[in-house]
Z-matrix of the N, CA and C atoms (Angstrom, degrees):
N
C 1 1.400
C 2 1.482 1 110.08
N 3 1.363 2 117.33 1 138.17
C 4 1.439 3 123.51 2 178.27
C 5 1.482 4 114.51 3 -72.36
N 6 1.282 5 113.62 4 138.21
C 7 1.472 6 119.84 5 177.77
C 8 1.578 7 105.07 6 -82.13
N 9 1.358 8 115.73 7 121.30
C 10 1.453 9 118.14 8 -177.03
C 11 1.523 10 112.56 9 -63.26
N 12 1.243 11 119.88 10 -35.24
C 13 1.480 12 125.53 11 179.32
C 14 1.530 13 108.04 12 -61.86
N 15 1.300 14 118.40 13 -47.04
C 16 1.428 15 123.53 14 -178.22
C 17 1.554 16 111.60 15 -64.34
N 18 1.414 17 114.76 16 -45.90
C 19 1.433 18 122.61 17 170.89
C 20 1.528 19 112.46 18 -49.37
N 21 1.256 20 117.81 19 -53.39
C 22 1.515 21 125.54 20 -176.55
C 23 1.484 22 107.90 21 -58.93
N 24 1.416 23 114.94 22 -54.50
C 25 1.497 24 119.45 23 -178.96
C 26 1.512 25 111.76 24 -53.63
N 27 1.304 26 116.62 25 -43.96
C 28 1.412 27 123.68 26 -175.20
C 29 1.563 28 109.12 27 -66.73
N 30 1.310 29 115.78 28 -42.80
C 31 1.442 30 123.43 29 179.04
C 32 1.523 31 107.46 30 -62.69
N 33 1.258 32 120.37 31 -48.19
C 34 1.427 33 126.24 32 -179.16
C 35 1.555 34 110.62 33 -59.66
N 36 1.275 35 116.11 34 -46.89
C 37 1.488 36 120.07 35 178.20
C 38 1.505 37 109.17 36 -61.73
N 39 1.265 38 117.23 37 -44.53
C 40 1.517 39 118.70 38 -178.78
C 41 1.552 40 109.79 39 -62.64
N 42 1.364 41 117.83 40 -45.43
C 43 1.482 42 117.13 41 -176.85
C 44 1.559 43 109.41 42 -67.94
N 45 1.356 44 119.49 43 -35.95
C 46 1.407 45 120.62 44 -179.41
C 47 1.586 46 108.14 45 -70.78
N 48 1.262 47 116.02 46 -35.93
C 49 1.561 48 116.49 47 177.20
C 50 1.507 49 110.90 48 -65.85
N 51 1.300 50 118.14 49 -40.41
C 52 1.508 51 119.57 50 176.66
C 53 1.483 52 111.11 51 -63.81
N 54 1.313 53 116.79 52 -42.15
C 55 1.432 54 119.36 53 -177.87
C 56 1.556 55 110.74 54 -66.63
N 57 1.367 56 119.57 55 -44.83
C 58 1.416 57 123.02 56 176.53
C 59 1.536 58 112.70 57 -60.88
N 60 1.322 59 117.00 58 -39.80
C 61 1.430 60 121.06 59 178.10
C 62 1.541 61 110.03 60 -65.21
N 63 1.336 62 116.16 61 -45.71
C 64 1.504 63 118.84 62 175.52
C 65 1.507 64 112.45 63 -59.40
N 66 1.333 65 115.69 64 -45.36
C 67 1.428 66 120.79 65 -177.84
C 68 1.568 67 110.78 66 -59.91
N 69 1.347 68 117.64 67 -46.78
C 70 1.475 69 122.22 68 177.89
C 71 1.529 70 108.74 69 -59.36
N 72 1.284 71 119.82 70 -42.83
C 73 1.470 72 121.42 71 -179.14
C 74 1.528 73 109.10 72 -65.48
N 75 1.345 74 119.66 73 -36.80
C 76 1.449 75 123.32 74 178.05
C 77 1.486 76 111.00 75 -66.66
N 78 1.344 77 118.21 76 -42.60
C 79 1.441 78 121.70 77 176.24
C 80 1.502 79 113.37 78 -63.62
N 81 1.347 80 119.76 79 -37.69
C 82 1.409 81 123.80 80 174.32
C 83 1.529 82 112.20 81 -61.63
N 84 1.314 83 119.02 82 -42.77
C 85 1.382 84 125.33 83 176.82
C 86 1.546 85 109.60 84 -62.41
N 87 1.355 86 116.83 85 -49.89
C 88 1.440 87 123.21 86 178.91
C 89 1.584 88 111.00 87 -59.08
N 90 1.336 89 117.27 88 -43.04
C 91 1.445 90 117.32 89 177.32
C 92 1.527 91 111.95 90 -65.27
N 93 1.334 92 116.48 91 -37.49
C 94 1.494 93 118.15 92 -178.58
C 95 1.560 94 108.97 93 -69.16
N 96 1.352 95 115.34 94 -41.52
C 97 1.429 96 119.10 95 176.66
C 98 1.535 97 111.65 96 -63.54
N 99 1.305 98 117.20 97 -38.48
C 100 1.384 99 121.94 98 179.50
C 101 1.552 100 110.07 99 -66.02
N 102 1.293 101 118.54 100 -43.94
C 103 1.428 102 125.00 101 -179.45
C 104 1.521 103 108.57 102 -63.01
N 105 1.361 104 116.94 103 -42.53
C 106 1.487 105 122.35 104 -178.27
C 107 1.540 106 108.57 105 -61.66
N 108 1.392 107 114.38 106 -46.31
C 109 1.471 108 119.88 107 -178.24
C 110 1.530 109 108.49 108 -65.03
N 111 1.349 110 119.37 109 -43.62
C 112 1.484 111 119.88 110 179.04
C 113 1.544 112 109.34 111 -58.45
N 114 1.288 113 114.03 112 -43.85
C 115 1.480 114 115.87 113 -176.86
C 116 1.521 115 111.62 114 -65.06
N 117 1.315 116 117.00 115 -38.57
C 118 1.467 117 123.43 116 178.36
C 119 1.562 118 108.87 117 -63.21
N 120 1.324 119 117.89 118 -45.98
C 121 1.484 120 123.89 119 178.17
C 122 1.488 121 108.76 120 -62.15
N 123 1.315 122 116.10 121 -45.29
C 124 1.435 123 121.36 122 -174.93
C 125 1.536 124 112.73 123 -68.40
N 126 1.311 125 114.37 124 -30.13
C 127 1.514 126 117.15 125 174.94
C 128 1.518 127 112.36 126 -62.87
N 129 1.332 128 115.46 127 -41.05
C 130 1.468 129 120.58 128 177.43
C 131 1.501 130 111.23 129 -61.40
N 132 1.323 131 115.18 130 -43.30
C 133 1.485 132 117.54 131 178.87
C 134 1.506 133 110.45 132 -67.23
N 135 1.323 134 117.03 133 -44.39
C 136 1.441 135 120.62 134 179.46
C 137 1.588 136 110.88 135 -55.82
N 138 1.315 137 114.26 136 -46.75
C 139 1.441 138 119.86 137 179.31
C 140 1.520 139 112.94 138 -60.93
N 141 1.282 140 118.05 139 -38.50
C 142 1.481 141 122.54 140 177.53
C 143 1.501 142 114.24 141 -75.62
N 144 1.339 143 118.18 142 -33.97
C 145 1.407 144 122.25 143 -166.96
C 146 1.528 145 116.67 144 -115.64
N 147 1.280 146 119.43 145 -30.08
C 148 1.470 147 121.97 146 -166.74
C 149 1.483 148 112.36 147 -115.59
N 150 1.359 149 119.30 148 -24.67
C 151 1.444 150 120.95 149 -168.73
C 152 1.495 151 115.27 150 -63.81
N 153 1.337 152 118.77 151 -30.96
C 154 1.444 153 123.55 152 -178.83
C 155 1.513 154 111.21 153 -60.15
N 156 1.297 155 119.74 154 -34.04
C 157 1.483 156 122.55 155 179.36
C 158 1.552 157 113.43 156 -98.02
N 159 1.337 158 114.10 157 -43.60
C 160 1.453 159 118.95 158 -173.34
C 161 1.483 160 114.47 159 -94.92
N 162 1.367 161 116.63 160 -1.89
C 163 1.466 162 124.91 161 175.67
C 164 1.508 163 114.80 162 69.60
N 165 1.332 164 115.09 163 161.96
C 166 1.508 165 119.57 164 -176.59
C 167 1.461 166 108.82 165 -65.74
N 168 1.297 167 124.61 166 -33.63
C 169 1.445 168 127.95 167 -179.57
C 170 1.532 169 117.88 168 -92.71
N 171 1.368 170 114.84 169 2.40
C 172 1.435 171 119.39 170 175.00
C 173 1.513 172 113.96 171 78.69
N 174 1.330 173 117.52 172 14.03
C 175 1.470 174 118.95 173 -175.43
C 176 1.561 175 112.86 174 -89.94
N 177 1.369 176 117.90 175 -7.46
C 178 1.384 177 121.19 176 175.97
C 179 1.564 178 110.96 177 73.78
N 180 1.322 179 112.03 178 -166.19
C 181 1.516 180 118.90 179 177.11
C 182 1.503 181 105.97 180 -127.95
N 183 1.377 182 117.01 181 126.02
C 184 1.460 183 119.62 182 -175.93
C 185 1.450 184 111.29 183 -52.19
N 186 1.375 185 116.03 184 134.33
C 187 1.406 186 130.49 185 174.86
C 188 1.561 187 113.22 186 63.47
N 189 1.332 188 117.37 187 6.41
C 190 1.508 189 121.01 188 179.72
C 191 1.526 190 108.34 189 -119.62
N 192 1.360 191 114.69 190 -71.00
C 193 1.460 192 122.05 191 -172.84
C 194 1.542 193 109.63 192 -112.18
N 195 1.254 194 118.71 193 118.02
C 196 1.549 195 117.58 194 -174.22
C 197 1.488 196 112.27 195 -69.10
N 198 1.302 197 114.46 196 155.23
C 199 1.440 198 120.91 197 176.07
C 200 1.535 199 112.97 198 -67.42
N 201 1.290 200 115.47 199 153.42
C 202 1.454 201 119.93 200 179.78
C 203 1.584 202 111.17 201 -109.06
N 204 1.298 203 114.63 202 -5.00
C 205 1.488 204 117.29 203 -178.89
C 206 1.516 205 110.99 204 -94.90
N 207 1.290 206 111.75 205 127.44
C 208 1.465 207 119.94 206 169.70
C 209 1.547 208 115.65 207 69.53
N 210 1.330 209 120.03 208 20.60
C 211 1.438 210 122.66 209 178.72
C 212 1.469 211 112.46 210 -104.57
N 213 1.326 212 116.73 211 152.48
C 214 1.468 213 123.20 212 175.55
C 215 1.444 214 111.26 213 -61.92
N 216 1.360 215 118.70 214 -33.19
C 217 1.450 216 121.41 215 177.51
C 218 1.483 217 114.42 216 -54.16
N 219 1.381 218 115.53 217 -36.02
C 220 1.423 219 120.66 218 178.36
C 221 1.468 220 115.82 219 -91.66
N 222 1.346 221 115.72 220 -37.96
C 223 1.452 222 118.64 221 -172.51
C 224 1.510 223 117.42 222 -94.08
N 225 1.327 224 120.71 223 -18.37
C 226 1.456 225 120.95 224 -172.67
C 227 1.529 226 116.01 225 -99.87
N 228 1.244 227 117.16 226 -59.02
C 229 1.463 228 121.42 227 -168.07
C 230 1.566 229 111.99 228 -107.12
N 231 1.349 230 113.98 229 90.15
C 232 1.489 231 117.08 230 -177.73
C 233 1.503 232 113.55 231 -57.28
N 234 1.383 233 120.28 232 -46.45
C 235 1.473 234 117.27 233 -177.43
C 236 1.536 235 111.81 234 -60.27
N 237 1.339 236 118.70 235 -37.34
C 238 1.468 237 119.79 236 175.39
C 239 1.554 238 111.97 237 -63.00
N 240 1.244 239 115.04 238 -42.28
C 241 1.527 240 120.51 239 -178.46
C 242 1.521 241 108.67 240 -64.99
N 243 1.352 242 116.65 241 -42.83
C 244 1.489 243 118.08 242 -179.88
C 245 1.529 244 109.43 243 -66.30
N 246 1.360 245 117.12 244 -38.90
C 247 1.430 246 122.26 245 -177.96
C 248 1.510 247 109.20 246 -63.31
N 249 1.345 248 117.82 247 -37.47
C 250 1.502 249 119.76 248 -179.73
C 251 1.525 250 109.89 249 -65.32
N 252 1.312 251 115.65 250 -42.53
C 253 1.523 252 119.09 251 -178.73
C 254 1.476 253 107.87 252 -68.06
N 255 1.243 254 122.46 253 -41.76
C 256 1.566 255 125.52 254 -177.18
C 257 1.468 256 112.11 255 -72.04
N 258 1.354 257 117.94 256 -40.04
C 259 1.453 258 120.03 257 -169.44
C 260 1.510 259 113.64 258 -112.54
N 261 1.287 260 116.07 259 -9.19
C 262 1.480 261 118.91 260 -177.65
C 263 1.533 262 108.55 261 86.89
N 264 1.390 263 114.21 262 178.88
C 265 1.435 264 120.25 263 -176.58
C 266 1.483 265 105.96 264 -147.14
N 267 1.356 266 117.43 265 119.74
C 268 1.489 267 118.09 266 -176.49
C 269 1.571 268 106.56 267 -133.02
N 270 1.273 269 116.03 268 55.52
C 271 1.468 270 122.99 269 178.63
C 272 1.536 271 109.86 270 -134.04
N 273 1.321 272 115.38 271 146.91
C 274 1.497 273 114.68 272 170.76
C 275 1.567 274 104.77 273 -71.38
N 276 1.262 275 116.28 274 140.63
C 277 1.401 276 120.49 275 -176.15
C 278 1.536 277 110.67 276 -135.50
N 279 1.371 278 115.86 277 139.13
C 280 1.470 279 119.28 278 173.63
C 281 1.473 280 109.02 279 -99.90
N 282 1.308 281 118.52 280 127.42
C 283 1.483 282 122.85 281 174.17
C 284 1.522 283 106.23 282 -130.89
N 285 1.312 284 111.56 283 114.97
C 286 1.463 285 120.71 284 175.61
C 287 1.576 286 112.21 285 55.26
N 288 1.303 287 113.42 286 43.09
C 289 1.477 288 121.12 287 173.49
C 290 1.482 289 113.21 288 88.21
N 291 1.303 290 123.37 289 -8.21
C 292 1.428 291 128.32 290 178.69
C 293 1.537 292 108.77 291 -105.27
N 294 1.378 293 115.25 292 146.76
C 295 1.400 294 122.51 293 -178.33
C 296 1.519 295 107.86 294 -107.52
N 297 1.324 296 117.46 295 137.79
C 298 1.444 297 124.83 296 179.75
C 299 1.511 298 109.24 297 -125.73
N 300 1.369 299 115.17 298 134.08
C 301 1.459 300 118.13 299 -172.81
C 302 1.532 301 114.81 300 -125.78
N 303 1.262 302 121.54 301 -3.32
C 304 1.433 303 124.08 302 -179.16
C 305 1.507 304 110.51 303 -76.42
N 306 1.327 305 119.65 304 121.74
C 307 1.487 306 121.64 305 178.14
C 308 1.525 307 110.30 306 -64.88
N 309 1.294 308 113.63 307 144.09
C 310 1.490 309 119.57 308 176.17
C 311 1.546 310 107.11 309 -106.87
N 312 1.341 311 116.80 310 127.90
C 313 1.476 312 120.35 311 -179.99
C 314 1.553 313 112.24 312 -68.72
N 315 1.286 314 113.46 313 158.50
C 316 1.499 315 117.34 314 173.59
C 317 1.489 316 110.45 315 -74.39
N 318 1.335 317 115.81 316 141.22
C 319 1.423 318 119.88 317 176.82
C 320 1.539 319 107.26 318 -116.65
N 321 1.320 320 114.76 319 50.24
C 322 1.470 321 119.46 320 -176.22
C 323 1.494 322 109.69 321 -79.56
N 324 1.314 323 121.89 322 -4.06
C 325 1.447 324 121.68 323 172.89
C 326 1.530 325 113.38 324 -78.18
N 327 1.296 326 117.04 325 -15.21
C 328 1.456 327 120.27 326 170.89
C 329 1.535 328 108.23 327 -67.45
N 330 1.340 329 116.59 328 145.98
C 331 1.439 330 116.91 329 178.21
C 332 1.578 331 108.93 330 -84.04
N 333 1.267 332 118.76 331 172.94
C 334 1.490 333 122.00 332 -176.15
C 335 1.515 334 113.55 333 -57.16
N 336 1.292 335 118.48 334 -40.15
C 337 1.395 336 122.57 335 177.92
C 338 1.570 337 113.62 336 -67.35
N 339 1.291 338 115.77 337 -38.65
C 340 1.444 339 120.69 338 178.81
C 341 1.489 340 111.10 339 -67.40
N 342 1.357 341 118.96 340 -40.63
C 343 1.428 342 119.00 341 176.50
C 344 1.498 343 111.37 342 -68.43
N 345 1.292 344 120.71 343 -39.67
C 346 1.476 345 124.14 344 174.55
C 347 1.516 346 110.39 345 -58.28
N 348 1.387 347 116.70 346 -43.41
C 349 1.419 348 120.14 347 -176.27
C 350 1.548 349 113.29 348 -67.87
N 351 1.376 350 115.47 349 -42.35
C 352 1.413 351 117.55 350 179.33
C 353 1.522 352 112.77 351 -68.83
N 354 1.318 353 117.36 352 -37.61
C 355 1.474 354 121.32 353 175.88
C 356 1.552 355 110.82 354 -66.55
N 357 1.292 356 115.81 355 -39.82
C 358 1.506 357 118.63 356 177.74
C 359 1.506 358 108.73 357 -62.02
N 360 1.348 359 116.36 358 -42.15
C 361 1.440 360 117.53 359 179.67
C 362 1.569 361 109.76 360 -63.96
N 363 1.329 362 117.26 361 -44.22
C 364 1.445 363 115.75 362 -178.34
C 365 1.514 364 111.43 363 -65.96
N 366 1.333 365 117.37 364 -35.86
C 367 1.431 366 120.24 365 -177.07
C 368 1.493 367 113.28 366 -74.44
N 369 1.327 368 113.67 367 -7.05
C 370 1.540 369 118.20 368 -179.71
C 371 1.510 370 111.43 369 -131.05
N 372 1.333 371 115.06 370 29.87
C 373 1.489 372 119.48 371 179.24
C 374 1.530 373 107.27 372 -133.15
N 375 1.315 374 117.55 373 174.22
C 376 1.476 375 121.86 374 174.59
C 377 1.514 376 110.66 375 57.45
N 378 1.265 377 120.12 376 31.10
C 379 1.488 378 124.26 377 -177.35
C 380 1.517 379 113.98 378 82.66
N 381 1.371 380 118.64 379 -2.00
C 382 1.439 381 122.13 380 177.63
C 383 1.565 382 108.83 381 -72.41
N 384 1.330 383 112.48 382 149.96
C 385 1.569 384 117.15 383 170.14
C 386 1.465 385 104.75 384 -146.27
N 387 1.391 386 115.74 385 107.59
C 388 1.404 387 122.76 386 177.39
C 389 1.471 388 111.20 387 -146.49
N 390 1.356 389 120.03 388 165.45
C 391 1.409 390 123.59 389 -177.88
C 392 1.558 391 108.63 390 -69.08
N 393 1.356 392 111.78 391 156.24
C 394 1.413 393 120.91 392 177.99
C 395 1.469 394 114.16 393 -61.94
N 396 1.375 395 117.36 394 154.83
C 397 1.420 396 123.75 395 167.44
C 398 1.516 397 106.18 396 -99.18
N 399 1.311 398 115.12 397 133.64
C 400 1.507 399 118.27 398 -178.06
C 401 1.564 400 110.99 399 -101.17
N 402 1.307 401 114.30 400 157.12
C 403 1.449 402 117.42 401 176.23
C 404 1.613 403 110.83 402 -61.05
N 405 1.294 404 113.82 403 -32.99
C 406 1.488 405 116.23 404 178.85
C 407 1.535 406 111.63 405 -62.14
N 408 1.352 407 118.23 406 -40.41
C 409 1.458 408 124.72 407 177.92
C 410 1.525 409 108.75 408 -63.80
N 411 1.309 410 118.70 409 -41.81
C 412 1.457 411 123.60 410 176.97
C 413 1.520 412 109.89 411 -62.46
N 414 1.301 413 115.42 412 -48.73
C 415 1.478 414 120.13 413 -178.15
C 416 1.510 415 106.86 414 -60.53
N 417 1.280 416 122.63 415 -42.44
C 418 1.415 417 124.71 416 -179.97
C 419 1.550 418 114.58 417 -60.43
N 420 1.392 419 113.38 418 -40.36
C 421 1.429 420 120.11 419 177.12
C 422 1.545 421 112.45 420 -71.52
N 423 1.260 422 115.03 421 -34.20
C 424 1.457 423 120.91 422 -177.85
C 425 1.555 424 109.33 423 -63.59
N 426 1.352 425 115.63 424 -32.22
C 427 1.448 426 121.36 425 178.87
C 428 1.492 427 115.40 426 -72.78
N 429 1.350 428 113.54 427 -21.81
C 430 1.482 429 115.97 428 -177.71
C 431 1.562 430 112.07 429 -77.25
């Protein structure tokens, strides 16, 4: 004979497991949709703000504007990347054996979400694949 307590505990565990599995799947879809939307918004900002120097394909302009594809400046250090967008960049920089000397203006008039979106677009375009930048990360950098 079945123990009713065991049966109920097993049923509850099964229901909770299905709910958690469904919830995790839902969160994954929401994150993917959110990433896709951020990239779409970021592309618009990139087209309006960045494309003249960094080009449509992210290759930049030799010795003036650095490339955005496949570089550690874009893919590795998010705080540094956020800082560059917020505060500009006025240093000669070597990236993969090439030197770039054109100063980049600050884009601190963009709000936190706009900065996050454009950087998420850059980090996921031109063959790049990196995690998203969040508005909270931008906000934290803006305070520094």
